[in-house]
N, C-alpha and C positions, 0 to 999 in steps of 0.2 A: 504494500500500500504506500503510495507516495503522499507524504504529509506536507501540506503547504500552508503558509500564513494566509489568514483571511477566511479559511474554510471552517465549517462547524463540524465537530466530532463528538462522539460519545466515549466515555472512559469506562473501563472495566471495574467492577466492584473489587476485584483483587487488589487494585492500587490502594484503596482505602483500608483494606484489611492489613496490608503490609505496613503502610505508613502509620496507621492507628493514631491519627492526630485529631483530637476533638474539635480543633479550631477550623477544620475543613468542613465545607457544606456537605450535607448528605447527598448521596448519588442518586436519590430518588425524590423528585419533587412531589410533595404530598403523598409519598409512598406509592405512587402510581406509575411513574415513568422516569427514566433517566433524563436529566437536563442536558441541553446541548452546551458546548463550550466553544467560544471563539478561540482559535489557536494561533500562537505566534511561534514560529520555528526559529530557534536560536542555536545554530549548529546542531549538536546532538540532543540538546535540551528543548523541550516543548513547554511553552507557557500556556496554561489553560485559564480562560476567563469565563466564568459561569454566565449563562443567559437564563434569566428567570421570567416567568409569565406573571409574577406577583407585582404588577406595575403599580397598583394603588399603594401597596405597602412601601415600596421604595420611593415613590413620589413624596410621601410624607417624610422619609428620612432625608431626601434631597432638600426639601423645604427647610427642615431643621438646620441642616448644614449651611445653607445659604443665609439663613437668619443669623447664624452664629459666626460664620467666616466670610460671608459675602459671595461665596462661590462654592461649587461642588464639582470636582473632577474625578471622584472615586466611583461614581455611579452615573450611567448615562441612560436616558429613556429615548429609544429610537425605534422606528419601524423596521422590522426584519421580516421580509416576505409578507407584507401587508398586515402584520400584527405588531402592536406595541409591545416592546420587550425591555426589560431592565438588564443592562450590561454591567456586571458587578466587578469592576476593576479592583475594588478593595478586597475581593475574595480570590484573586489570581493565585495560582500555585504552579510549581514546576513539576514535570513528569517526563517520562520517556515514551518512545514510540511503541514499545512492547505492551504498554498499558492501554493503548487505544483499542476500543472495541470495534467501532465502525464509523465511517463518515456519515454525517446526517444528509439525508436526501429530500429533495422536493420535486415531485413529479418524476421520480426515478433518476434525478440528476444530483450529483454532489452539490451541497448547498454552500454558497459563498456569499458573504455580506457585500453590499454595494461598495465600489472602490472608494467613494467619498467617505462613507462611514468607516471603512477600514483605516483610512488615513487618520481620522479623528481618534479612533481607539488607540492606534499605534502612538500617536502624538501624546495622548494623555498617559498612556502606560509608560512611555519614556520619561515623562516628567515625574511620575510617581517613583520610578526606579532611581532617578537622580536624587529625589528627596530621601529615599531609603539609603542610598550610598552615603549621604551626609548625616545619617543617624536619625533622621526624621521618618519614623515608620508610619505608613498609612495603610498597611495591609493587615488583615485580620489573621491570616495564616503566618506561621513562622517560616517564611520562605528561605531563610538562611539554613535552618536546620533541615528542612525538606530537601533543599537543593543539594546539600552535602550528602545526605543519606541516599538520595535517589541516583546520584551519579557515581556512587560506589566509593566515596571517600571514607565511609565508616571503617572499612578494612584498614585504610591508611592510618586512621587515628588509633585503631586497636594495636597495630604494629608499633606506632609511636609510643603507646602506653607500655608495651612490653619492653621496648628498648630503654625507655626512661627508668622503668622499674629495675632493670638489670644494672644500669649505671648507679642508681641510688643505693642498691644493695652493696655495691663495691665501696661506697664512701661513708655509709652510716648504718646504724643498727635499726633505727625507727623509720619505717616507710610511710610516707604521707602522700601517696599518689592518688589523684582524683581525675575524673572526667568532667569537664565543664557541662553543666546542665543545658547550656544554650548552644554553644558551637561544637560540643562533643570532642574538643581537643583535650589531650592529657596535659595535666599541669601539677606542679608541686606547690601547694598552698602555704602561705606564711601563717595563716590561721587555720586550725584544724576544722573549723566550722564553715569555712568558705565553700561555696557551691559553684562559683563562676571564676574563670581564670583572669578576667579583666573587669574593671568597673563598667566598661562599655557593654559587655555581655550581660551584666546584671541589669543595667538600665534598659537594654533592649528587651530582656525577658519580662521586666516589669511593664513595659509598654504593651507587649503582646498580651500579657495577662489582663491589663486594663481594657484593651480593645476587645478581648474575648468576652469580658463581662458586659461591655457595652453592646456587643452584638447579641448576646443572650437577652438583654433587656429589650432590644429592638424587636427580637423575635417574639 
């Protein structure tokens, strides 16, 4: 299957079972059907942006954000194949091609959003990623943790932990090796109660936790 930016796809339930991240949206809208995802192909990584039919719900969220911030670029309400749809950039997450179930079709043909809308989505997503790179997180999902796990870096961090453990064994009696709860890197904490290897990881984890609670309140 050739995966292309701008097309709509469905994802396998297997992905959610493996990732097991509560911050991800469920793969069955109202328990009846899999939602469609606008897809951005970034080399081997695919970015999935959920498309929801719950337009009224997300219009209210957009109004609240505009009232508070003066704008909203995390949710778009646009027509997709003559139906109003909510494009949830705030719920974007990374995945791999092997987790795609099938391409969405309309009248038997692969579904692609209009070129004009595609450019708007890509522009807004790029802006959100810029904010994220500066430590201003606007995504509900922990995209850093998901990205690392999904592209296979978990093994690298495990090897790093083993190597560090070996080195520490050579130099001291007490071992204080931990894995950061946010980025999953191995580190030796100065404080035995530390759960994150850097203040930045701790701050980002707190932001994700806050946004997760906010999402639950919105739901």
